[in-house]
C-alpha positions as CSV (number, residue, x, y, z in Angstrom):
1,M,143.3,-84.6,123.6
2,S,140.0,-86.4,122.9
3,K,139.8,-89.6,120.9
4,Y,138.2,-87.9,117.9
5,F,141.2,-85.5,117.4
6,D,143.5,-88.5,117.6
7,G,141.6,-90.4,114.9
8,N,141.5,-87.4,112.5
9,Q,145.2,-86.6,113.2
10,A,146.2,-90.2,112.3
11,Y,144.1,-90.1,109.1
12,W,145.7,-86.9,107.8
13,D,149.2,-87.8,108.9
14,K,149.2,-90.3,106.1
15,G,149.4,-87.4,103.7
16,Y,147.1,-86.4,100.9
17,E,148.0,-85.8,97.3
18,A,146.3,-82.8,95.7
19,A,148.4,-81.6,92.8
20,N,145.9,-79.0,91.4
21,V,143.7,-76.3,92.8
22,E,140.1,-77.4,92.9
23,S,137.3,-75.9,90.8
24,F,135.4,-74.8,93.8
25,V,138.4,-72.7,94.8
26,F,139.2,-70.9,91.5
27,R,135.6,-70.5,90.4
28,W,134.8,-69.0,93.8
29,Y,137.7,-66.6,93.4
30,G,136.5,-65.6,89.9
31,R,132.8,-65.4,90.5
32,V,132.5,-64.3,94.2
33,L,135.7,-62.8,95.5
34,K,136.8,-60.9,92.4
35,A,133.6,-60.3,90.4
36,K,131.1,-59.7,93.3
37,L,133.4,-58.3,96.0
38,G,136.1,-56.7,93.8
39,I,139.0,-58.4,95.7
40,D,142.0,-59.6,93.8
41,G,145.8,-59.6,94.5
42,A,146.4,-56.0,93.5
43,Q,146.4,-54.7,97.1
44,R,148.3,-57.8,98.4
45,P,145.5,-58.9,100.8
46,K,146.6,-61.4,103.5
47,L,144.9,-64.7,103.0
48,L,144.9,-67.7,105.4
49,D,144.2,-71.2,104.2
50,F,143.0,-73.2,107.2
51,G,143.8,-76.8,106.4
52,C,146.0,-75.9,103.5
53,G,147.2,-79.5,102.8
54,T,150.0,-79.6,100.2
55,G,149.4,-76.0,99.1
56,A,147.5,-76.2,95.9
57,S,145.1,-73.4,96.8
58,L,147.9,-71.4,98.3
59,E,149.9,-71.7,95.1
60,F,146.9,-70.4,93.1
61,F,146.3,-67.4,95.3
62,H,150.0,-66.7,95.5
63,R,150.1,-66.5,91.7
64,Q,147.3,-63.9,91.8
65,G,149.3,-61.7,94.1
66,F,147.9,-62.5,97.5
67,E,150.1,-62.6,100.6
68,V,149.3,-66.2,101.6
69,Y,149.6,-68.1,104.8
70,G,148.7,-71.8,105.5
71,V,148.1,-74.0,108.5
72,D,147.4,-77.7,108.7
73,I,147.5,-80.5,111.3
74,S,149.4,-82.8,108.9
75,Q,153.2,-82.6,109.1
76,P,153.7,-84.5,105.8
77,D,151.4,-82.1,104.0
78,I,153.1,-79.0,105.4
79,Q,156.4,-80.4,104.3
80,S,155.1,-81.0,100.8
81,A,153.7,-77.4,100.8
82,K,157.0,-76.0,101.8
83,K,158.7,-77.8,98.9
84,R,156.1,-76.5,96.6
85,L,156.4,-72.9,97.8
86,P,159.8,-72.5,99.3
87,E,159.7,-68.7,98.9
88,I,156.9,-68.6,101.6
89,S,157.9,-71.6,103.7
90,D,158.0,-69.3,106.8
91,R,154.3,-68.7,106.3
92,L,153.4,-72.4,106.5
93,K,152.8,-74.0,109.8
94,V,151.7,-77.3,111.5
95,I,149.1,-76.6,114.2
96,T,147.4,-78.8,116.8
97,P,144.1,-80.3,115.8
98,E,142.5,-79.0,119.0
99,P,141.3,-75.4,118.7
100,S,142.0,-72.6,121.2
101,L,140.7,-69.2,121.7
102,D,144.2,-68.0,122.2
103,S,145.5,-69.1,118.8
104,D,147.5,-66.5,116.9
105,Y,149.1,-68.4,114.0
106,F,151.4,-65.8,112.5
107,G,150.9,-62.6,114.5
108,V,149.0,-60.9,111.6
109,K,145.4,-60.1,110.9
110,F,143.9,-61.7,107.8
111,D,141.8,-60.1,105.1
112,I,140.5,-63.4,103.8
113,V,140.3,-66.8,105.4
114,I,139.4,-70.0,103.4
115,G,138.7,-73.4,104.9
116,I,138.3,-75.9,102.0
117,Q,137.0,-79.2,103.4
118,A,138.6,-78.4,106.7
119,F,136.2,-76.7,109.0
120,Y,133.9,-79.7,109.6
121,Y,136.4,-81.9,111.6
122,F,135.1,-80.6,114.9
123,N,132.2,-81.2,117.2
124,H,129.8,-78.3,117.9
125,A,131.7,-77.0,121.0
126,D,135.1,-77.2,119.3
127,F,133.8,-75.7,116.1
128,S,132.5,-72.7,118.0
129,V,136.0,-72.2,119.6
130,M,137.7,-72.6,116.2
131,M,135.3,-70.0,114.6
132,Q,135.9,-67.5,117.4
133,S,139.6,-68.0,117.1
134,I,139.5,-67.4,113.3
135,Y,137.2,-64.4,113.8
136,K,139.7,-62.8,116.2
137,Q,142.5,-63.2,113.6
138,M,140.6,-61.4,110.9
139,T,140.5,-57.7,110.0
140,P,137.2,-55.8,110.1
141,N,135.2,-56.5,106.9
142,A,137.4,-59.5,106.2
143,I,136.0,-62.3,104.0
144,I,135.6,-66.0,105.0
145,Y,134.9,-68.8,102.6
146,G,134.1,-72.2,104.2
147,T,132.9,-75.5,102.7
148,M,130.9,-77.9,104.9
149,I,130.1,-81.5,104.1
150,G,126.3,-82.1,103.8
151,T,124.1,-84.9,104.8
152,K,123.5,-85.5,101.1
153,C,127.1,-86.7,100.9
154,W,127.5,-90.5,100.7
155,Y,129.6,-90.5,103.8
156,Y,126.5,-89.7,105.8
157,K,125.1,-93.2,105.1
158,N,128.2,-94.7,106.5
159,A,128.2,-92.6,109.7
160,E,127.0,-93.0,113.3
161,P,126.5,-90.2,115.8
162,V,129.0,-90.0,118.6
163,G,127.7,-86.8,120.3
164,D,127.8,-83.0,120.2
165,G,127.0,-83.0,116.4
166,L,130.0,-85.3,115.5
167,Y,129.7,-88.5,113.5
168,R,132.1,-91.4,113.1
169,V,132.5,-92.4,109.5
170,S,133.5,-96.0,108.6
171,V,134.1,-97.0,105.0
172,N,135.6,-100.3,103.7
173,S,135.8,-100.6,99.9
174,D,138.3,-101.3,97.2
175,R,139.3,-97.7,97.2
176,L,138.9,-96.6,100.9
177,D,139.4,-98.2,104.2
178,F,139.1,-96.1,107.4
179,G,137.1,-96.1,110.6
180,D,138.4,-93.5,113.2
181,Y,137.3,-90.6,111.0
182,F,135.1,-87.9,112.6
183,I,133.0,-85.3,110.8
184,Q,130.3,-82.8,111.6
185,F,127.6,-82.8,108.9
186,T,125.5,-79.9,107.8
187,E,121.9,-80.6,107.1
188,S,120.5,-77.5,105.5
189,E,121.1,-73.9,104.5
190,E,119.6,-72.8,107.9
191,D,122.0,-75.1,109.7
192,L,124.9,-73.7,107.6
193,L,124.0,-70.1,108.5
194,Q,123.7,-70.9,112.2
195,K,127.2,-72.4,112.2
196,Y,128.6,-69.2,110.5
197,S,126.4,-66.8,112.6
198,L,129.5,-64.7,113.6
199,F,129.6,-63.5,110.0
200,D,127.3,-61.5,107.7
201,R,126.1,-63.6,104.8
202,V,127.4,-62.8,101.4
203,E,126.7,-65.9,99.4
204,V,125.5,-69.5,100.0
205,G,126.0,-72.3,97.5
206,Y,127.1,-75.9,97.1
207,Y,129.2,-78.2,94.9
208,D,128.7,-81.8,94.1
209,A,130.1,-84.7,92.0
210,Q,129.9,-88.4,91.7
211,Y,132.4,-90.6,90.0
212,L,131.7,-94.1,91.2
213,S,128.3,-95.8,91.2
214,D,129.0,-97.7,94.4
215,E,129.7,-94.6,96.4
216,G,127.5,-91.6,95.9
217,P,127.4,-87.8,95.8
218,D,130.2,-85.6,97.3
219,F,127.8,-82.8,98.3
220,H,129.3,-79.9,100.1
221,W,127.7,-76.5,101.2
222,T,129.7,-73.3,100.6
223,F,129.5,-70.2,102.7
224,T,130.9,-66.8,101.9
225,G,130.6,-64.3,104.7
226,K,132.0,-61.0,106.0
227,K,133.2,-60.1,109.4
228,P,131.0,-57.2,110.6
229,L,132.3,-53.8,111.3
230,K,132.1,-53.2,115.1
């Protein structure tokens, strides 16, 4: 496994506390998935949360009636998710950070895949493998919702390129202290669409926030797409 996988694995193995579902999840559900696409939990669609963390988004969709599944590279986070959602613990799994075209997480095809602040921890080559792997595990006409960190995010000013579209981010402040943390940034809408070119575009947007004056904006692109019928 290459060094960048090791660095990101170590970062996320510390665990991450996320008690509540984020607004860019439940607002996307209400405004795009349900209102625009007419998809809710009534038909029990199968939803995969790639990088599910401690399960806040899974819990939200589970309450709406979706049949939910989650994968993450962090053992502590998956353990927390299983405690949070014991009734679906068999649908929560630790996966390797290195993607493979042969991945088949649960032996089912998904109607919806979400990747909330999870799809950008790969260089260009590995991102392509990961997207193809996800694509193969989706039903025809399935929906994907991915968020991608933008160059407008304050992390970008603390990053140096290390090759194949990947940046090493180093931050040392009163709140944060890390160095071996690797991210692929997205520069523009055109860049975003290229990365998700396997899918037909449904919606493109972004979310942003800033809480500390010595940091900066948290800008992330959002992409909603549909797997083409073939």
